[in-house]
C-alpha positions, 0 to 999 in steps of 0.5 A: 165567816167563812169567806170573810175578812176576820173583824178584830175591833176595840170599843169601849163600854160606856155607862148607857144601858144599851149600847149598839155597834155595828159590823160589816164583813168584807169578802176574801178577794180572789188571787190571781196567778196571770202568765202571759207568752207568745202565741203558739209558744208557752214556753216563751213568756213575755218580759215585762207585761204590764197587767190591768185588771178592769183596766187599771194598771195593778203590776207586772206580770211576774208571776206571783199571785195578785188579789181581785176583788170578787165578781166578772173583772176584765183581765188584760195584759200588755207589752210594748212589743205585742198587740194587747191580750185580753179576757173575762174572768169570774173571780172567785173570791174567798182567797182561791187561787186561779190560774189565767194564761194570756196568748199575746200575739207579736206586733213585729215581724221579722224581715231578712235584709242581704245585699252584694255585698255583705257586709252594708250597713242597715238602718231603720228609721234612723236607727243603725241595726247591724250589717247585712245579711241580717234579720231584724224583729220590726214592729208593725207599720211603715219603715225607711230601710236604707243600706249603705257600703263603702264605695257604693250608691245608697240603697233606701225603700219604704217598707209595710211590715204586717204583725206575724207575716215574715218577709225575706227582701230580695237581695239587695245588689248595690250600684257602685257610687259615682266617680267625682271629677274635679277640674281646674283650669289656667285661667279659671272660666272655661267651659266644660264638655263630659261625654259631650254634656255641659257641665259647667265653667272652672273650677267645677265639681261634678259626680261622673258614672265609676269605672269607665272612661269619661272624655271631657274638653275644656274651652275658653274665648282666645284660647285653644280646646283642650281634651282629657279622658279620666276613669273614676271608681266609685266614691273617688275624687279625682282632680284635673288641672288643665293649661290652657294655651293661649289662641290668636285670630287674624284680620285684615284691614281696608282701610281709606286713608291708607296712612290711618293710625290703628287704635286696640283697646285704647292702645295705638299699633301706628299705622293701620297694617295690612293684617294682624293677629290679636288674642282671640277674646273681644276688642275695642277697634278705633281707627284715626286720622287728622280731619276724619272722622274716627271709626270705632266697632269690637271685634272678636277675632277667631282663631281660623276664621279670618275677618276683614275689615273694611272702613273708609274714614269720613270727612269731618266736613260730610255725614259720617261712614256708616258702620262697616257691616261685616261676614261672619260665618258660624262653624256649621256654615250659618252667616251672620251679617253684623249689624251697627248700633243705632236709635228707632222707634219701636212698637205701634201707636195706638192708632195703628190697626192691628196693634197688639198690647205688648206693641206700646211705641217707644223710643230705643237705643242699642248702643253695641253692634252685634252680629244677625243671622242672615237666615233662620236655622235649616234642618240640616243645621239643628240636627248637626246639635240634635240629630233625633229631631223631627219639625213634622208635617202640617195638614200633610205638608212635609217640614222635615227637608234638610233645606227647610227652617227647623220648626217645633223647637222648643226656647229651651232647646233654641238657647241650648243650641246657641251655646252648642254653637258657642262651645264649637268656637271656644266662645263662653255659652251665654244660656246655663241650667239654674234650678232645672231651667234655662237661663241667661248667664248674667251679662251677655258674653261674646257667644252666640246666642238668640237675639233681643226683641229690640234687636230683631225689630231693630234689623227687620226695620232697619231705619225704614218705617214701614206699614208692612215688612216689603212695603206699604201697598196691599196685596204683597208684591211677586217674590216679596215672602212666604205669606199665606197665598193661593197654594194655602187654600183649605190649609188654613182660614184665611189668605191673600187672594191673588198673591201666590209664592208658591208654598203652601207650607215652609219654603226652603230658607233665603228664596226670596228677596232680602231686607236692605241689610242682607236679611232673609224671611224676616216677615214670613216663612215660619215664627223665630225665637227672641232671647227676651219673653213676651210682656206688656208695657205700660204706654206713655213713657218718652224715654229713651230704653238702651238695650232693652 
């Protein structure tokens, strides 16, 4: 029968009188010659395209006819770099040959990449793809593009590719790679400034901008500051070896009795001299005389800043002589007074009016002497560190005058100001940058720093258990300090009725009566930062705290 497959069927004739044999004809399938080409380019066949009939894989598209059952069929082709193409086809069957052509749209776009300098390596999603200039056929979607060239910084970008939309990236101008300065010093541990910015302590390796001269400064306590200049090419590592020259500071002694014996770091120097040069590092000083109480302290000689130590050794039968409250000046002229160690009751009892949660009463002992600034830092002094700083105004009152205390300063800025003073005098900076934050560098060294809360309160009290900074009476007496006086009426909610200090906002530093320790503005004027942080501590712990 036409358009059906021929039936060939063998059967056996049995003894039965009547036999029935049923045979069923099958329609001949159609024959389909399927071709796939790029959309708009019929002369460009699609290699390795896969053929599907009614969503079932049949074979690869090869141009050879394939059979398909007669009827309406869904013909589809797919290829890795093209969008799928499909068509509904009425298959005629009867062995007839039908020609079917499908146009496939590219699932990629051509991307042109060029760079200065040329010849840079191009990687797409981490896979090397050639060198610039280059035209790449990239699949649709988001891709990570990287361009690398020797002695240049890597250029990278995420690129969204739309199928069929050719694009040319703007010519990429690669920046020269940073150079590296590897700096070592003898001895190690010197603080390094590069172009005025702190870069760490030797040995240290730091990235710097290429092709320009950099100014390097090294400083270490007890050694002369060293300066170098260096220019580094992109990608180059330049090594600097710096030998530091030891420094000495002058200490003047005025001792009673005059024939006392001097010990430096435990070694006898004989009779106390009128003056002595010592390396500019911290030293343990002891002065002894038979029948007298010994005097002990620690000093840090500083080149160019002679120090004076006046000591009267107390007789053993008498009370010990008080510690010497020496005075030193920072390189900026800022004055600090020596505070001898001692013990005191820190905080407030539960019964005291106005007591805060973090003011639990506890016994504290400070075991080391320290130097405390005699007054608040002025705008003029702070601007030597940060020239652009502005303290602003408060209720139309100017806070920016040179002789006013600096305000609008963060804790980090205050800490870096201390580092600034340390570097100026070749002292080890106390604060370092760690994980993007400014923190204290382990055990406290001999550089400038903020006072701890215990040091601040000890300096403010100086053995006097007073209710207020000026005493136990209220209101404060004239000249006691800059508090909320009548001149601030209308600027703040609460004032001290009948009290006048003459300054509605901040007062110039050092205008009021000093404390017994010679410190100014400890009770008023502006808020002051401490080294440690605000915390609530449990009450009831009777143990004495050492250097909290």
